[in-house]
OpenMM code with the backbone's topology and positions (N, CA, C; nanometers):
from openmm import Vec3, app, unit

residues = "MET THR LYS ALA LEU MET GLU THR GLY VAL GLY THR ILE GLU LEU GLU LEU PHE ASP ASP ASP ALA PRO GLY THR VAL THR ASN PHE ILE LYS LEU ALA GLU SER GLY PHE TYR ASP GLY LEU SER PHE HIS ARG VAL ILE ASP GLY PHE MET ALA GLN GLY GLY CYS PRO ASN THR ARG PRO GLY VAL SER GLY MET PRO GLY THR GLY GLY PRO GLY TYR THR ILE PRO CYS GLU ILE ASN ASN ARG LYS HIS GLN ALA GLY THR LEU SER MET ALA HIS ALA GLY LYS ASN THR GLY GLY SER GLN PHE PHE ILE CYS HIS GLY PRO GLN ALA HIS LEU ASP GLY VAL HIS THR VAL PHE GLY HIS THR ASP ASN ILE ASP ILE LEU MET ASP ILE LYS GLY GLY THR ILE ILE ASN LYS VAL THR ILE GLN LYS".split()
positions = [
    Vec3(-1.7049, -1.7302, -1.3595),
    Vec3(-1.6120, -1.6243, -1.3200),
    Vec3(-1.4696, -1.6723, -1.3459),
    Vec3(-1.3924, -1.5902, -1.4108),
    Vec3(-1.2531, -1.6214, -1.4412),
    Vec3(-1.1672, -1.6006, -1.3167),
    Vec3(-1.0677, -1.6869, -1.3006),
    Vec3(-0.9731, -1.6736, -1.1894),
    Vec3(-0.8326, -1.6643, -1.2443),
    Vec3(-0.7468, -1.5972, -1.1695),
    Vec3(-0.6048, -1.5889, -1.2023),
    Vec3(-0.5267, -1.6337, -1.0801),
    Vec3(-0.4254, -1.7136, -1.1018),
    Vec3(-0.3335, -1.7531, -0.9955),
    Vec3(-0.2037, -1.6771, -1.0178),
    Vec3(-0.1697, -1.5910, -0.9220),
    Vec3(-0.0479, -1.5122, -0.9303),
    Vec3(0.0547, -1.5728, -0.8354),
    Vec3(0.1514, -1.6423, -0.8932),
    Vec3(0.2567, -1.7040, -0.8132),
    Vec3(0.3637, -1.5996, -0.7860),
    Vec3(0.3866, -1.5713, -0.6575),
    Vec3(0.4866, -1.4712, -0.6192),
    Vec3(0.5949, -1.5377, -0.5357),
    Vec3(0.6965, -1.4624, -0.5041),
    Vec3(0.8049, -1.5123, -0.4211),
    Vec3(0.7641, -1.5403, -0.2779),
    Vec3(0.6436, -1.4993, -0.2379),
    Vec3(0.5975, -1.5221, -0.0999),
    Vec3(0.4720, -1.6091, -0.0936),
    Vec3(0.4274, -1.6609, -0.2077),
    Vec3(0.3087, -1.7463, -0.2104),
    Vec3(0.2207, -1.7136, -0.3300),
    Vec3(0.1184, -1.7944, -0.3473),
    Vec3(0.0279, -1.7781, -0.4605),
    Vec3(-0.0993, -1.7058, -0.4179),
    Vec3(-0.1340, -1.6043, -0.4939),
    Vec3(-0.2551, -1.5263, -0.4702),
    Vec3(-0.3592, -1.5696, -0.5730),
    Vec3(-0.4755, -1.6124, -0.5259),
    Vec3(-0.5862, -1.6465, -0.6156),
    Vec3(-0.6738, -1.5234, -0.6307),
    Vec3(-0.6921, -1.4808, -0.7554),
    Vec3(-0.7694, -1.3612, -0.7862),
    Vec3(-0.8966, -1.3986, -0.8611),
    Vec3(-1.0086, -1.3521, -0.8132),
    Vec3(-1.1356, -1.3646, -0.8844),
    Vec3(-1.1470, -1.2403, -0.9713),
    Vec3(-1.1647, -1.2583, -1.1016),
    Vec3(-1.1731, -1.1457, -1.1941),
    Vec3(-1.3182, -1.1118, -1.2236),
    Vec3(-1.3493, -0.9834, -1.2258),
    Vec3(-1.4862, -0.9365, -1.2443),
    Vec3(-1.5160, -0.9122, -1.3926),
    Vec3(-1.5337, -1.0223, -1.4658),
    Vec3(-1.5586, -1.0169, -1.6104),
    Vec3(-1.6756, -0.9255, -1.6466),
    Vec3(-1.7823, -0.9292, -1.5684),
    Vec3(-1.9032, -0.8528, -1.6010),
    Vec3(-1.8891, -0.7038, -1.5715),
    Vec3(-1.8113, -0.6688, -1.4691),
    Vec3(-1.8003, -0.5291, -1.4274),
    Vec3(-1.6920, -0.4512, -1.5013),
    Vec3(-1.5908, -0.5221, -1.5516),
    Vec3(-1.4802, -0.4560, -1.6219),
    Vec3(-1.4293, -0.5483, -1.7330),
    Vec3(-1.5143, -0.5768, -1.8328),
    Vec3(-1.4792, -0.6765, -1.9349),
    Vec3(-1.3527, -0.6450, -2.0150),
    Vec3(-1.3344, -0.5200, -2.0518),
    Vec3(-1.2161, -0.4830, -2.1291),
    Vec3(-1.0883, -0.4937, -2.0471),
    Vec3(-1.0964, -0.4516, -1.9222),
    Vec3(-0.9800, -0.4567, -1.8332),
    Vec3(-0.9430, -0.6014, -1.8032),
    Vec3(-1.0428, -0.6848, -1.7777),
    Vec3(-1.0175, -0.8267, -1.7515),
    Vec3(-0.9580, -0.8926, -1.8762),
    Vec3(-1.0131, -0.8644, -1.9927),
    Vec3(-0.9609, -0.9212, -2.1174),
    Vec3(-0.8149, -0.8816, -2.1376),
    Vec3(-0.7822, -0.7558, -2.1111),
    Vec3(-0.6449, -0.7075, -2.1226),
    Vec3(-0.5528, -0.7801, -2.0247),
    Vec3(-0.5950, -0.7937, -1.8991),
    Vec3(-0.5148, -0.8614, -1.7973),
    Vec3(-0.4897, -1.0069, -1.8390),
    Vec3(-0.5936, -1.0742, -1.8880),
    Vec3(-0.5810, -1.2134, -1.9324),
    Vec3(-0.4824, -1.2228, -2.0490),
    Vec3(-0.4952, -1.1330, -2.1452),
    Vec3(-0.4056, -1.1334, -2.2614),
    Vec3(-0.2602, -1.1184, -2.2174),
    Vec3(-0.2352, -1.0248, -2.1280),
    Vec3(-0.0993, -1.0028, -2.0796),
    Vec3(-0.0481, -1.1236, -2.0008),
    Vec3(-0.1340, -1.1787, -1.9156),
    Vec3(-0.0946, -1.2956, -1.8364),
    Vec3(-0.0628, -1.4145, -1.9259),
    Vec3(-0.1494, -1.4412, -2.0212),
    Vec3(-0.1308, -1.5582, -2.1081),
    Vec3(-0.0101, -1.5436, -2.2015),
    Vec3(0.0302, -1.4202, -2.2286),
    Vec3(0.1485, -1.3980, -2.3128),
    Vec3(0.2783, -1.4038, -2.2321),
    Vec3(0.2674, -1.4142, -2.0983),
    Vec3(0.3860, -1.4175, -2.0127),
    Vec3(0.4387, -1.2799, -1.9762),
    Vec3(0.3632, -1.1759, -2.0085),
    Vec3(0.4068, -1.0381, -1.9826),
    Vec3(0.4450, -1.0167, -1.8358),
    Vec3(0.3655, -1.0700, -1.7435),
    Vec3(0.3875, -1.0450, -1.6009),
    Vec3(0.4963, -1.1335, -1.5395),
    Vec3(0.5334, -1.2416, -1.6087),
    Vec3(0.6297, -1.3369, -1.5532),
    Vec3(0.7658, -1.2712, -1.5326),
    Vec3(0.8146, -1.2736, -1.4092),
    Vec3(0.9453, -1.2183, -1.3769),
    Vec3(0.9460, -1.0720, -1.3385),
    Vec3(0.8317, -1.0052, -1.3468),
    Vec3(0.8248, -0.8659, -1.3020),
    Vec3(0.8184, -0.8634, -1.1499),
    Vec3(0.8409, -0.7470, -1.0913),
    Vec3(0.8327, -0.7359, -0.9458),
    Vec3(0.7292, -0.6319, -0.9050),
    Vec3(0.6898, -0.6413, -0.7801),
    Vec3(0.6065, -0.5372, -0.7199),
    Vec3(0.7021, -0.4213, -0.6902),
    Vec3(0.6833, -0.3096, -0.7576),
    Vec3(0.7759, -0.1976, -0.7476),
    Vec3(0.7313, -0.0911, -0.6476),
    Vec3(0.6062, -0.0952, -0.6093),
    Vec3(0.5536, 0.0072, -0.5163),
    Vec3(0.4649, -0.0624, -0.4139),
    Vec3(0.5117, -0.0667, -0.2910),
    Vec3(0.4352, -0.1273, -0.1822),
    Vec3(0.4335, -0.0277, -0.0671),
    Vec3(0.3134, 0.0116, -0.0281),
    Vec3(0.2969, 0.1076, 0.0814),
    Vec3(0.2122, 0.0397, 0.1876),
    Vec3(0.2740, 0.0141, 0.3041),
    Vec3(0.2037, -0.0552, 0.4122),
    Vec3(0.0732, 0.0152, 0.4460),
    Vec3(-0.0328, -0.0640, 0.4588),
    Vec3(-0.1637, -0.0102, 0.4919),
    Vec3(-0.2386, 0.0465, 0.3723),
    Vec3(-0.1732, 0.0505, 0.2559),
    Vec3(-0.2352, 0.1071, 0.1366),
    Vec3(-0.2491, 0.0015, 0.0273),
    Vec3(-0.1366, -0.0360, -0.0368),
    Vec3(-0.1470, -0.1300, -0.1483),
    Vec3(-0.0104, -0.1803, -0.1910),
    Vec3(-0.0165, -0.2842, -0.2801),
    Vec3(0.1027, -0.3377, -0.3470),
    Vec3(0.0777, -0.3231, -0.4966),
    Vec3(0.1721, -0.2582, -0.5672),
    Vec3(0.1559, -0.2310, -0.7099),
    Vec3(0.2625, -0.3034, -0.7901),
    Vec3(0.2191, -0.3641, -0.9020),
    Vec3(0.3104, -0.4335, -0.9922),
    Vec3(0.2640, -0.4197, -1.1353),
    Vec3(0.3324, -0.4920, -1.2247),
    Vec3(0.2941, -0.4925, -1.3649),
    Vec3(0.3732, -0.3994, -1.4533),
    Vec3(0.4808, -0.3394, -1.4020),
    Vec3(0.5632, -0.2499, -1.4827),
    Vec3(0.6769, -0.3298, -1.5468),
    Vec3(0.6867, -0.3284, -1.6808),
    Vec3(0.7929, -0.4048, -1.7461),
    Vec3(0.9328, -0.3516, -1.7176),
    Vec3(0.9436, -0.2302, -1.6665),
    Vec3(1.0748, -0.1759, -1.6318),
    Vec3(1.1339, -0.2409, -1.5073),
    Vec3(1.0593, -0.3299, -1.4421),
    Vec3(1.1133, -0.4031, -1.3269),
    Vec3(1.1759, -0.5358, -1.3687),
    Vec3(1.1665, -0.5700, -1.4973),
    Vec3(1.2266, -0.6942, -1.5459),
    Vec3(1.3786, -0.6779, -1.5423),
    Vec3(1.4505, -0.7774, -1.4923),
    Vec3(1.5976, -0.7681, -1.4876),
    Vec3(1.6566, -0.7370, -1.6253),
    Vec3(1.7492, -0.6413, -1.6269),
    Vec3(1.8178, -0.6054, -1.7505),
    Vec3(1.7469, -0.5023, -1.8354),
    Vec3(1.6271, -0.4601, -1.7946),
    Vec3(1.5512, -0.3607, -1.8707),
    Vec3(1.5797, -0.2222, -1.8124),
    Vec3(1.6036, -0.1272, -1.9018),
    Vec3(1.6249, 0.0095, -1.8533),
    Vec3(1.4901, 0.0792, -1.8402),
    Vec3(1.4910, 0.1901, -1.7757),
    Vec3(1.3672, 0.2645, -1.7533),
    Vec3(1.3314, 0.2625, -1.6058),
    Vec3(1.2702, 0.3683, -1.5599),
    Vec3(1.2361, 0.3807, -1.4196),
    Vec3(1.1166, 0.2906, -1.3848),
    Vec3(1.1305, 0.2065, -1.2812),
    Vec3(1.0163, 0.1249, -1.2378),
    Vec3(0.8957, 0.2127, -1.2063),
    Vec3(0.7806, 0.1687, -1.2529),
    Vec3(0.6572, 0.2426, -1.2298),
    Vec3(0.6165, 0.3286, -1.3473),
    Vec3(0.7038, 0.3397, -1.4485),
    Vec3(0.6724, 0.4257, -1.5624),
    Vec3(0.6440, 0.3475, -1.6911),
    Vec3(0.6570, 0.2158, -1.6875),
    Vec3(0.6402, 0.1363, -1.8087),
    Vec3(0.5008, 0.0786, -1.8243),
    Vec3(0.4761, 0.0292, -1.9446),
    Vec3(0.3482, -0.0336, -1.9757),
    Vec3(0.3639, -0.1245, -2.0957),
    Vec3(0.2515, -0.1715, -2.1489),
    Vec3(0.2573, -0.2660, -2.2601),
    Vec3(0.2741, -0.2012, -2.3980),
    Vec3(0.2790, -0.0692, -2.4031),
    Vec3(0.2917, -0.0012, -2.5317),
    Vec3(0.1595, 0.0522, -2.5845),
    Vec3(0.0565, 0.0426, -2.5026),
    Vec3(-0.0760, 0.0936, -2.5380),
    Vec3(-0.1497, 0.1252, -2.4083),
    Vec3(-0.2615, 0.1937, -2.4180),
    Vec3(-0.3441, 0.2209, -2.3005),
    Vec3(-0.4844, 0.1674, -2.3240),
    Vec3(-0.5567, 0.1494, -2.2148),
    Vec3(-0.6943, 0.1012, -2.2213),
    Vec3(-0.7855, 0.2006, -2.1501),
    Vec3(-0.9121, 0.2051, -2.1881),
    Vec3(-1.0051, 0.2977, -2.1213),
    Vec3(-1.0414, 0.2503, -1.9808),
    Vec3(-1.0665, 0.3439, -1.8932),
    Vec3(-1.1167, 0.3115, -1.7597),
    Vec3(-1.2564, 0.2503, -1.7727),
    Vec3(-1.2897, 0.1605, -1.6832),
    Vec3(-1.4239, 0.1023, -1.6745),
    Vec3(-1.4717, 0.1182, -1.5302),
    Vec3(-1.5043, 0.2398, -1.4953),
    Vec3(-1.5471, 0.2695, -1.3588),
    Vec3(-1.6781, 0.1959, -1.3334),
    Vec3(-1.6853, 0.1283, -1.2198),
    Vec3(-1.8032, 0.0493, -1.1847),
    Vec3(-1.8385, 0.0720, -1.0378),
    Vec3(-1.9350, -0.0015, -0.9882),
    Vec3(-1.9815, 0.0185, -0.8509),
    Vec3(-1.9006, -0.0571, -0.7466),
    Vec3(-1.8000, -0.1326, -0.7892),
    Vec3(-1.7155, -0.2065, -0.6950),
    Vec3(-1.6330, -0.1082, -0.6134),
    Vec3(-1.6079, -0.1437, -0.4884),
    Vec3(-1.5338, -0.0576, -0.3969),
    Vec3(-1.3919, -0.1093, -0.3753),
    Vec3(-1.3030, -0.0191, -0.3401),
    Vec3(-1.1658, -0.0547, -0.3063),
    Vec3(-1.1619, -0.0967, -0.1595),
    Vec3(-1.1576, -0.2275, -0.1389),
    Vec3(-1.1541, -0.2884, -0.0055),
    Vec3(-1.0262, -0.3706, 0.0073),
    Vec3(-1.0048, -0.4317, 0.1229),
    Vec3(-0.8910, -0.5223, 0.1392),
    Vec3(-0.9013, -0.6332, 0.0354),
    Vec3(-0.7954, -0.6506, -0.0431),
    Vec3(-0.7922, -0.7550, -0.1445),
    Vec3(-0.8411, -0.7133, -0.2818),
    Vec3(-0.8854, -0.5889, -0.2982),
    Vec3(-0.9331, -0.5417, -0.4281),
    Vec3(-0.8183, -0.5307, -0.5275),
    Vec3(-0.8402, -0.5856, -0.6480),
    Vec3(-0.7473, -0.5730, -0.7602),
    Vec3(-0.7973, -0.4601, -0.8488),
    Vec3(-0.7128, -0.3619, -0.8755),
    Vec3(-0.7545, -0.2438, -0.9490),
    Vec3(-0.6455, -0.2024, -1.0477),
    Vec3(-0.6865, -0.1347, -1.1538),
    Vec3(-0.5930, -0.0897, -1.2568),
    Vec3(-0.5278, 0.0414, -1.2149),
    Vec3(-0.3944, 0.0425, -1.2176),
    Vec3(-0.3199, 0.1650, -1.1902),
    Vec3(-0.3180, 0.2499, -1.3167),
    Vec3(-0.3138, 0.3798, -1.2994),
    Vec3(-0.3019, 0.4690, -1.4148),
    Vec3(-0.2462, 0.6034, -1.3724),
    Vec3(-0.2061, 0.6812, -1.4713),
    Vec3(-0.1512, 0.8142, -1.4468),
    Vec3(-0.2529, 0.9216, -1.4803),
    Vec3(-0.3778, 0.8837, -1.4939),
    Vec3(-0.4861, 0.9728, -1.5313),
    Vec3(-0.5884, 0.8912, -1.6073),
    Vec3(-0.7064, 0.9447, -1.6225),
    Vec3(-0.8148, 0.8707, -1.6870),
    Vec3(-0.7722, 0.8139, -1.8227),
    Vec3(-0.8056, 0.6870, -1.8434),
    Vec3(-0.7811, 0.6161, -1.9693),
    Vec3(-0.6334, 0.6009, -2.0048),
    Vec3(-0.5458, 0.5928, -1.9026),
    Vec3(-0.4021, 0.5755, -1.9277),
    Vec3(-0.3480, 0.4443, -1.8713),
    Vec3(-0.4359, 0.3546, -1.8240),
    Vec3(-0.3896, 0.2258, -1.7730),
    Vec3(-0.3408, 0.1378, -1.8870),
    Vec3(-0.2695, 0.0316, -1.8490),
    Vec3(-0.2204, -0.0613, -1.9499),
    Vec3(-0.1911, -0.1971, -1.8893),
    Vec3(-0.0845, -0.2037, -1.8095),
    Vec3(-0.0450, -0.3314, -1.7491),
    Vec3(-0.0311, -0.3236, -1.5983),
    Vec3(-0.0129, -0.2049, -1.5439),
    Vec3(0.0098, -0.1933, -1.4004),
    Vec3(-0.1203, -0.2036, -1.3229),
    Vec3(-0.1120, -0.2732, -1.2121),
    Vec3(-0.2273, -0.2995, -1.1260),
    Vec3(-0.1842, -0.2822, -0.9816),
    Vec3(-0.2817, -0.2750, -0.8930),
    Vec3(-0.2509, -0.2753, -0.7502),
    Vec3(-0.3554, -0.3562, -0.6765),
    Vec3(-0.3144, -0.4062, -0.5605),
    Vec3(-0.4038, -0.4827, -0.4739),
    Vec3(-0.4054, -0.4110, -0.3391),
    Vec3(-0.5239, -0.3733, -0.2949),
    Vec3(-0.5390, -0.2929, -0.1728),
    Vec3(-0.5173, -0.3738, -0.0460),
    Vec3(-0.4491, -0.3118, 0.0503),
    Vec3(-0.4314, -0.3706, 0.1828),
    Vec3(-0.5562, -0.3538, 0.2697),
    Vec3(-0.6317, -0.2521, 0.2427),
    Vec3(-0.7521, -0.2220, 0.3206),
    Vec3(-0.8400, -0.1277, 0.2415),
    Vec3(-0.9487, -0.0797, 0.2999),
    Vec3(-1.0399, 0.0112, 0.2295),
    Vec3(-0.9684, 0.1388, 0.1835),
    Vec3(-0.9960, 0.1784, 0.0600),
    Vec3(-0.9373, 0.3002, 0.0017),
    Vec3(-1.0474, 0.3754, -0.0719),
    Vec3(-1.1407, 0.4303, 0.0040),
    Vec3(-1.2593, 0.4946, -0.0548),
    Vec3(-1.2243, 0.6077, -0.1508),
    Vec3(-1.1110, 0.6731, -0.1305),
    Vec3(-1.0732, 0.7847, -0.2183),
    Vec3(-1.0424, 0.7386, -0.3613),
    Vec3(-1.0259, 0.6073, -0.3817),
    Vec3(-0.9998, 0.5536, -0.5156),
    Vec3(-1.1271, 0.5094, -0.5874),
    Vec3(-1.2368, 0.4961, -0.5115),
    Vec3(-1.3642, 0.4541, -0.5716),
    Vec3(-1.4080, 0.5566, -0.6756),
    Vec3(-1.4474, 0.5079, -0.7922),
    Vec3(-1.4904, 0.5961, -0.8991),
    Vec3(-1.3771, 0.6621, -0.9752),
    Vec3(-1.2527, 0.6276, -0.9394),
    Vec3(-1.1352, 0.6854, -1.0051),
    Vec3(-1.0560, 0.5779, -1.0798),
    Vec3(-1.0414, 0.4617, -1.0161),
    Vec3(-0.9681, 0.3499, -1.0752),
    Vec3(-1.0639, 0.2342, -1.1032),
    Vec3(-1.0307, 0.1539, -1.2039),
    Vec3(-1.1137, 0.0403, -1.2429),
    Vec3(-1.0885, -0.0789, -1.1535),
    Vec3(-1.1871, -0.1162, -1.0726),
    Vec3(-1.1808, -0.2385, -0.9930),
    Vec3(-1.2146, -0.3539, -1.0870),
    Vec3(-1.1231, -0.4534, -1.0948),
    Vec3(-1.1494, -0.5650, -1.1854),
    Vec3(-1.1255, -0.7025, -1.1245),
    Vec3(-1.1073, -0.7071, -0.9911),
    Vec3(-1.0910, -0.8362, -0.9272),
    Vec3(-1.0764, -0.8237, -0.7771),
    Vec3(-1.0574, -0.9406, -0.7134),
    Vec3(-1.0481, -0.9467, -0.5679),
    Vec3(-0.9767, -1.0740, -0.5259),
    Vec3(-0.9078, -1.0673, -0.4141),
    Vec3(-0.8481, -1.1849, -0.3526),
    Vec3(-0.8833, -1.1897, -0.2044),
    Vec3(-0.8953, -1.3119, -0.1534),
    Vec3(-0.9116, -1.3324, -0.0094),
    Vec3(-0.7789, -1.3693, 0.0556),
    Vec3(-0.6703, -1.3786, -0.0228),
    Vec3(-0.5386, -1.4187, 0.0288),
    Vec3(-0.4644, -1.2996, 0.0888),
    Vec3(-0.5274, -1.2360, 0.1853),
    Vec3(-0.4721, -1.1143, 0.2454),
    Vec3(-0.3399, -1.1430, 0.3166),
    Vec3(-0.3271, -1.2606, 0.3776),
    Vec3(-0.2029, -1.2946, 0.4473),
    Vec3(-0.0840, -1.2935, 0.3519),
    Vec3(-0.1010, -1.3487, 0.2333),
    Vec3(0.0073, -1.3482, 0.1339),
    Vec3(0.0293, -1.2067, 0.0826),
    Vec3(-0.0789, -1.1358, 0.0537),
    Vec3(-0.0686, -0.9969, 0.0081),
    Vec3(0.0156, -0.9141, 0.1043),
    Vec3(-0.0074, -0.9306, 0.2330),
    Vec3(0.0637, -0.8502, 0.3320),
    Vec3(0.2121, -0.8878, 0.3440),
    Vec3(0.2496, -1.0039, 0.2919),
    Vec3(0.3908, -1.0447, 0.2913),
    Vec3(0.4671, -0.9876, 0.1725),
    Vec3(0.3965, -0.9324, 0.0745),
    Vec3(0.4627, -0.8751, -0.0424),
    Vec3(0.5327, -0.7460, -0.0034),
    Vec3(0.6575, -0.7355, -0.0436),
    Vec3(0.7386, -0.6162, -0.0190),
    Vec3(0.7848, -0.5619, -0.1544),
    Vec3(0.8381, -0.4423, -0.1560),
    Vec3(0.8958, -0.3894, -0.2786),
    Vec3(1.0049, -0.4832, -0.3274),
    Vec3(0.9977, -0.5242, -0.4525),
    Vec3(1.0950, -0.6174, -0.5085),
    Vec3(1.0487, -0.7618, -0.5126),
    Vec3(0.9366, -0.7942, -0.4455),
    Vec3(0.8832, -0.9307, -0.4530),
    Vec3(0.8510, -0.9629, -0.5988),
    Vec3(0.8965, -1.0781, -0.6432),
    Vec3(0.8823, -1.1187, -0.7841),
    Vec3(0.7469, -1.1860, -0.8095),
    Vec3(0.6891, -1.1527, -0.9249),
    Vec3(0.5738, -1.2257, -0.9783),
    Vec3(0.6341, -1.3344, -1.0681),
    Vec3(0.6318, -1.4578, -1.0225),
    Vec3(0.6917, -1.5659, -1.1005),
    Vec3(0.6093, -1.5978, -1.2245),
    Vec3(0.4768, -1.6066, -1.2067),
    Vec3(0.3892, -1.6443, -1.3177),
    Vec3(0.2457, -1.6093, -1.2814),
    Vec3(0.1668, -1.5734, -1.3824),
    Vec3(0.0229, -1.5539, -1.3661),
    Vec3(-0.0460, -1.6521, -1.4606),
    Vec3(-0.1274, -1.7399, -1.4028),
    Vec3(-0.1996, -1.8421, -1.4788),
    Vec3(-0.3483, -1.8122, -1.4729),
    Vec3(-0.4147, -1.8204, -1.5874),
    Vec3(-0.5584, -1.7927, -1.5952),
    Vec3(-0.6360, -1.9234, -1.5937),
    Vec3(-0.7433, -1.9267, -1.5138),
    Vec3(-0.8338, -2.0418, -1.5067),
    Vec3(-0.9730, -1.9941, -1.5451),
    Vec3(-1.0240, -2.0457, -1.6576),
    Vec3(-1.1563, -2.0016, -1.7043),
    Vec3(-1.2609, -2.1044, -1.6680),
] * unit.nanometer
topology = app.Topology()
chain = topology.addChain("A")
for resn in residues:
    res = topology.addResidue(resn, chain)
    for name in ("N", "CA", "C"):
        topology.addAtom(name, app.Element.getBySymbol(name[0]), res)
């Protein structure tokens, strides 16, 4: 199982990636992480009790564009699977089916209304660090461990 270490301004989140359940989404996340795409971006949408969302390149300092509207310049297909949105679930954000790219969110708690709608592709047990993330918290670096 592949792991990702997401170093943030409030601590490091260890993410277990679900290679078997969402292979294309995991491959995309790894590609972006290894290219440094996520380094220096911030969590632009954090809703207490719901989730923390990041991965928008428009949050990079000096970049124009509204936070939450950017991506890598391409989209990837959804890979809906049987995984559920629970506390610590890593899932692909999108603006409609097959429109994800780089933005992701990590759930604060169960979000059953997202099951079967968004691609679950990982999980973290570092809920304490997750709950410390606020809007504007920086993602310093994402490192992949295979």
